[in-house]
N, C-alpha and C positions, 0 to 999 in steps of 0.2 A: 504494500500500500504506500509506503514512504517513497519508493521509487516512482510510483505512478504520480504521486502528488508533485514530486520534483520535476518530472517530465512536463506536467501541465504548467507548473510555475515557470519553467524555462521557456515554454512556448508562448506564454503570456508576455514575458519580458521581451522576447524577440519581436512579437507583434507590436508592443509598445514602442520599440526602437524604430520600426518601420513607420508606424502611424505618426509618431512624434516628428520624424523627419519630413513626412508629407505635410503635416499640419503647419510646420514652421514656414517653409517656402519651397517653391519648386526649383529654385536655383541650386545647383549642385557644383558650381565652379569651385575649383581649388585655387588657392593663392599661396605664394611663397612669402613668408614673413621672416625677417632677420632677427628682430628683437623678441626672443623667446623667454629671456629672463635677464636679470641684472638691472642695477640702478643706473640712472643717468649720471655720467661722470665726465669731467673735462680735464685737459692737461694744457698748461700748468693750472694749478688751482688758484682761486682768488687769494690775494688781491691782484695777482698777475692776470694779464689778458689771456683768456682761453684761446688756444690754437688748434686743439684736437678734441673731438667729442666721440664717446663710445655710442655707437648706434645699433649694436646687436651682434649676433653670432650665428653661425651655421653649425648644426650638429647632426642633421640627418632628417629622418621623416618627421621629427617634431617641428620642423620649419614649414611643413605643408599643412595648411589649414583649409578645411572644407567649409566654405561660407554657407552652404545649404544645410549644414548640420547644426541643429539647435542644441542648447545646453541640456535639454531633457534627453536628447539622443546620446550625447556624449556621456551623461551620467549613467544611463542604462548600459552603454557599451563598457564602461568601467565596471559596472556591477556584475556583468556576466563575463568579464574577463576578456573582452574584445579589444581593449585599449591598453594592454599591459606594455609598459616601456621596455620590458625585457625582450619583447618580440619585435621591436622596432629596428629598422636599419639605421645604424648610426656610424659616424666617423670613429675610427679607432686610433690610427696614427697618421694624421694628415701631414703631408710633406711640402707641397707647393701647389700653385694654381695660376689661373689667369681668368680674366673676364672677357667673354665674347659679347660685346655690347650690341652688335647687329642682331644677334639671335637672343639676346637677353639671357645669357647662360653664364654660370660660374662653374669652372672645372677645377676639381681638387684631386690630387693623387693621394692614395692611402696605401702605405707600404704594408700595413697589417692586413687590410682587407684584400690586398693584391688587386686593386681595382681603381677605376676612375669614377668619382662621384660627379654627377652632372646635376646641378641645381638649376632647373629651368624655370625662370621667372615668368616667361610668356605663357607657358603651359600650366604653371602652378604644380610642378611635379618634380620628384627626385628620380633620376635614372642612374643605374649602376652598370658600368661597362667592365665586365670581367670575363667576357666570353673567350673561348679558345680561338686560335688562329693568329696569335701574335707572332709565332714562328712555328709553322706546321700546325700541330695540335696543341702546342704549348700555350698556357695562359701567362699573364703577367706574374712575375715573381717578386720584383722590388721596384715598382714604378715610383720615380722620384721627380725628375724634371719634366716640365710640360710647357709647350709653346704653341701659339697659333700658327697655322699655315694659311694658304689661300682657299677660298670657297668653302669655308667652314671646316676644313681639314685641320688636324693638329698632330704634333710630334710629342712622343713620350719616351723618356730615357729610362730603361730598365737596368738598374745597377747590377743585378745578379745575372741576367741574361747577356749583359755586355753589348746591348744593341739599342738603337733608337727606332721606335716603331712609328710608322706613319698611319694615321687613322682617317677614315672619311668622316663626314659630318654626322653619321649615325653610329660612330664608334667601331665600324668594321675595319679590321686591319687591311691596308692596301699593300704595304711593303715594309721592309726594315733594312737598316744598314748599320755598318760598324762592326760586324762579326769578324773577329780576328784583328781588328784595328784598335778597338776600344777595350781598355782593361776594366774600368768601373765608371761608366758614365753616370753623372748625377745631375748637375744643373744644366738647363737649356735656355737659350735665347735665340731670337731670330731677327735677322735683318730683312724685313719684308720687301724693301725696295730692290735690293740686290739678290733676293731669294737665296740667302745663305743661313745655315744653322750652326750656331756655336755650341759646342759640347764641352762641359767641364769633365775631363777624364781624370778623376781624383787620384787614382792609384798610379797613373802615368805622370802625374804632376805637370800637366799641360792642358791647353785649350785647343781642341781640334775643330777645324772649320770644314763643313760639308756644304755642297749645294743641295737643293731640295730633292734631287734624285738620289742623293746618298754618296756622291763621289767626293773623296777627300781632296780638299783644295789646299789647305795649309795647316800648319801646327804652330801655336804660339807658346814659347817658353820651354823650360826644362826645370828639373829640381834644383832649388837653390834659394838664396836669400837676397840676391841682387835684384834691382829693378827689372821687371820683365820675367823674373823666375818665380817658381811656385813651390809651395810645400802643402800638398793636399788642398787644391782649389775645389770649391764645392758648389756655390750658387752663382748665377749670372743674371745680369739685366742689361738690356740694350736700349739706349735712349739717345736720340739726336746724333746718330752716327758714332756713338761711343759705347764701348763694351765695359761694363763694371763687373769686377770679379772679387768675390770674397776668398782671399788667400788664407785659408783657415789657420793652418799651423804656423804661418808667419804672422798671424794676428794683425792683418791689415787688409785694406781694400786697394786694388790696383785698377787703373783706368787705361784703356787702349783705344786707338783709333779703329775705324772700320777695317783698315788694312792690317791691323794687328800690331801696330807700333805702340810702344809704351808712351803714355801721356803724363800720368801723375800717379801718386799714391798717398794714402793717409792712414793713420792708425799705428799703434804700437802695443806691445804686450805690457800690461800693468793692471793693478787693481783699482786704478782711479776711474771714476765714472766718465764715460766717453772714450776710454781706451778699450782694448779687446783682450779676451782670453780665448774664446771659441766663436768667432763670427760665422754666421751661416747665411740666412736669406738676405737678399738685397733687392731694392727697387728704387725707382726715381719717379717723383711726381711731376706734374706739368710745369711747375715753377723751378724744377731742378733740385729740389731738396732730396737728399739721399737718405734712405732708411736701411738700417742694418740690424739684423737680429743678433744679439749677443746671447747665445744659448746657455752659456755657463751660469750667468747670473739672471737669466730670464727677463731680459729687457729688449725693448725696441728702441734703438738709438737714432736720433734725428740729427742730420748734418746739413750745412748749406752746400752749394755746388762747388765750393772750394775745399770741402772736407773739414770745415770747422764745426765742432760739436755745438749743438743748440740745446737739446733737451732730451730726457729719457721718458719712456712710457713703460709701465709694468712693474716688475718685481715678482718674486716667487709666490705662487698660490693659485687658487681656482676662482677667486672673486672677479668682479668686474674690472677688466683691464689688467689682470694679472696673468702670468704664464707659467707653464711647467715644461721645460725643455722645448721651447718653440723652435721651428725649423725655417720654413720659407716665408717670404713676404712678397706681395705684389700690389699693384695699384690700378685704378681705372681712370677714364677721362674726367670723371666727376671728383677726382682726388679723394676717393675712398681708399683706405689702406687696409689690406687684408693680411692677417697674420695666422699662419698655421700653428696653432697652439697644440703641439704634438701630443704630449702626455695628458692633456686635458680633453683630448678627442674633440676638438672644435676649431673653427675658423673665427677669429675675433675681428670685428670690422670697426674702423674708426673713420670719422669724417674730418678732413683738414678744413679748418675754418678761416685761415688767413695766414699771412706771412709771419712766420715765427722769428724772422730776423730783425 
């Protein structure tokens, strides 16, 4: 009898879920929302003039909200166990990403999920690209760097496979390159005008330049500490015909021309704020400010276009604007700054408000 009553009770709950959804509105469109939790916060704090504002984060399915689903529906889904967070698809160890503003998509590599997370704002959905075919029947093993190509295509560096994979706009592998040439590819950047892909080959201690078809064009640097040399380079950014490289174990950033000639460098190894211990991700905004992830102390450090330190954002933790072993950072045309907060399993988003100089 108890089982019978439980079945009847469950059926009634399911009916209420359906009816409550119909009663609320016929609209069932889903939307992508960034601010899922966290307080409003700015940097620097008052009385200084705020230059950056926290606007939200990306974690996974929790960012997809169905506007046609009323509060009663959500309550009963929770009651019957249909909304358990344990069953949701979430970021685990995000590495890097970029924003495709034409398609209104945010792409994020996740080395733990061995996949690409596609946050589609236009469709209001989350898509996971982890299908086979990266190389034969092989799936991604360690996707890290990612960069946009032409016509919605993109390039992904897989550190374990030792290749760069070219994907079409639907995530289907088209081709790959670098096998036998790359030792451990990590960061990627692309010169869209000249159709060249820069690859940080971390274990080879150099930057390799390929054309879009995967032919090796040139190699920048070798292992060392002199200008133009590297010691485990890891992340890249390309802005206004200049290539920015985090030279991680040399604790500095180096800048090169589009031809690969050394231009400048900044940073040194020390415990002082604004210096480096383990720099990782790097990006440049529309005004030329340079953002570098200092992963050892869990900070995002901001510099002007001459490499002069301006201000820090972050600190160790899981609260608003804090990080735990962050990795990559990237920006968009609206000067939003995205930080892959690796061990917190999220991408934290800031809005640049004005000139911090």
